[in-house]
C-alpha positions in Angstrom: 3.5 10.2 1.3 2.0 13.6 0.9 1.3 12.8 -2.8 -0.5 9.6 -1.8 -2.7 11.3 0.6 -3.4 14.2 -1.9 -4.5 11.6 -4.5 -6.6 9.7 -2.1 -8.2 13.0 -0.9 -9.0 14.0 -4.5 -10.7 10.5 -5.0 -12.8 10.8 -1.9 -13.9 14.5 -2.4 -13.7 14.8 -6.2 -11.3 17.8 -5.5 -10.1 17.7 -9.2 -13.5 17.7 -10.6 -12.7 14.7 -12.9 -15.4 12.5 -11.4 -19.2 13.0 -11.6 -19.3 13.1 -7.8 -17.1 11.9 -4.8 -16.8 8.1 -4.4 -19.5 6.9 -2.1 -17.6 3.5 -1.8 -15.0 1.2 -3.2 -15.4 -2.5 -3.9 -12.0 -3.3 -5.1 -8.9 -1.5 -4.3 -5.8 -2.5 -6.2 -2.4 -1.0 -5.4 0.8 -1.6 -7.2 2.9 1.5 -7.2 6.6 1.1 -7.1 9.6 1.9 -9.1 12.9 0.0 -10.3 15.2 2.5 -8.5 18.6 1.2 -7.4 21.0 4.1 -7.0 18.9 6.9 -5.9 18.9 9.1 -2.7 16.6 8.1 0.3 13.5 10.1 0.5 13.3 12.9 3.1 12.0 10.4 5.6 15.1 8.3 5.3 13.6 5.5 3.4 14.8 3.8 0.2 12.4 4.9 -2.6 11.4 1.3 -3.5 10.4 0.8 0.2 8.7 4.2 0.2 6.6 3.5 -2.7 6.0 -0.1 -2.6 5.3 -0.6 1.2 4.6 2.7 2.9 2.9 4.3 0.0 0.5 1.4 -0.7 -0.3 0.9 3.0 -0.9 4.6 3.4 -3.3 4.5 0.2 -5.3 1.6 1.7 -5.6 3.3 5.1 -6.7 6.5 3.4 -9.3 4.8 1.5 -10.3 2.1 4.0 -13.5 4.0 4.8 -14.8 3.7 1.4 -14.1 -0.1 1.5 -15.9 -0.4 4.8 -19.0 1.4 3.2 -19.2 -1.2 0.6 -18.9 -4.1 3.1 -21.6 -2.4 5.4 -23.7 -2.7 2.2 -23.1 -6.4 1.9 -21.1 -5.9 -1.2 -17.6 -7.2 -2.0 -14.9 -5.2 -0.3 -11.4 -6.2 -1.0 -8.0 -4.6 -1.2 -5.1 -6.1 -3.1 -1.4 -5.0 -3.0 0.6 -6.4 -5.9 4.4 -6.7 -4.6 5.9 -9.1 -7.0 5.4 -12.6 -8.1 6.6 -15.4 -6.0 7.2 -16.1 -2.2 8.7 -13.8 0.4 12.2 -14.2 1.9 13.9 -13.7 5.2 13.1 -10.3 7.0 15.4 -8.8 9.6 13.1 -7.0 11.9 15.9 -5.0 13.4 16.5 -3.5 9.8 12.9 -2.7 8.7 14.3 0.2 6.6 16.2 -2.7 4.7 19.4 -0.8 4.5 21.4 -3.8 5.1 19.7 -6.4 2.8 21.9 -7.4 0.2 20.6 -6.6 -3.5 20.0 -10.4 -4.3 17.8 -10.7 -1.3 15.9 -7.4 -1.5 13.0 -8.7 -3.6 12.1 -11.5 -1.3 12.4 -9.2 1.9 10.2 -6.7 0.2 7.5 -9.3 -0.6 7.6 -10.4 3.1 7.1 -6.7 4.2 4.0 -6.4 2.0 2.7 -9.7 3.6 3.4 -8.2 7.1 1.7 -5.1 6.4 -1.5 -7.0 5.6 -1.3 -9.3 8.6 -1.2 -6.5 11.0 -4.6 -5.1 9.7 -7.0 -7.1 12.0 -9.1 -4.0 12.6 -10.7 -4.3 9.2 -12.4 -7.7 9.7 -15.1 -7.0 7.2 -12.5 -6.6 4.4 -10.6 -9.1 2.5 -6.9 -8.4 1.8 -5.1 -10.4 -0.9 
């Protein structure tokens, strides 16, 4: 998550000097980071890397940049965030296993899509924004 925060901070402040100026607003934020990692160790936070990147990393990026999305909305401009999980519909999700440690491999994709859907649904604070 540190790398996500660092990347977002660089965008907001132009810390790396690659932009002409810090970003004043964001109209469209599309996040899709992820990886096809099956047999790798958990992160230092105890999360499976796919879940860490695909759910928590995306949510953290949106939360870090939501202020710039809100600035566009306040100007009456389009302000949208989209997270691209995987094509298709979600599947059953066991809320007692949000770390998805017990999800069988053949159900992981569907459960992952459902976690992305839930992360968007629990964002009512941002009523000016459109989440897809």
